[in-house]
N, C-alpha and C positions, 0 to 999 in steps of 0.2 A: 504494499499500499504506499502511496506517495503522500508526502507531507507538503501542504501548502500554507504559507504564511502570507496573510493579506492584511494590509493596513487600510482601515476603513474609518469613516466618520462615526462618532459615538451614535448618531441616529441609526446608522445601519446595524450596529450591534444591538440596539434597543429593538429594532424591527425584527431582527433574527430571534431575539428572545420572545417577542410577541408571537411570531409564527410558531416557534418551538412549544410555547404554552398552549396556544390555541389548537394546535394539531396533536398535542400529546406526544411530542418527540422528546428524545432523551437529552440532546445537547445541541449546541450550535452547528456541529458538524452534520448531524442528521437533518437539521433544518435547512442547511445549505444544500444537501443532497436531494431532499424533498423538492426544493425550488427548482433545481436542474431537472429532475425527472418530470415534474409537473410542466415545465416549459416545453420539453420534448414532446410529451403526450399531447399537449394542447396544440402545439404548432404542427405536429404530424397530422393530427385529426383535421385541422383547418385546411392543410394542403390537400389531403385526401378529398375533402368536400369540394374544394375548388376544382380539382381535377375532374371529379365526377360531373360537376356542373358544366364545365367546358366540354366534356365528352357528350353530355346530353344535348347541349346546345348545337354541337356539330352533327349530331344524329337528328336534330330538329325535334326533339322529344319535349322541349319546353318552349313556351312562348316568350319571345325576347321582352315583350312588354311587362311580363311578370317578374323579370330579373330585378333584384335589389340595385340600388345605385352603387357606383364604385366605392364611395366612401362607406356605405353601410356593409358592403361585402368585405372591406379591409379593416373594419374597426377593431377586430380582435387580433390584428397583426402588430 
């Protein structure tokens, strides 16, 4: 296992503690790992949905008028 030493603002360490407590995690390392895994899970899902929407559009399975605006589609990115 690799060791990482990060210098962060006090607010970041407080926010990590808040995440740790609210998610029931053991320490800041587990909170940091949780955030990384959460990021990849949500971004992967978002990308998969975007690809599916584009494929459906190419197959003309959805009406162009029913598509969300670009800003609404990208709000979770």
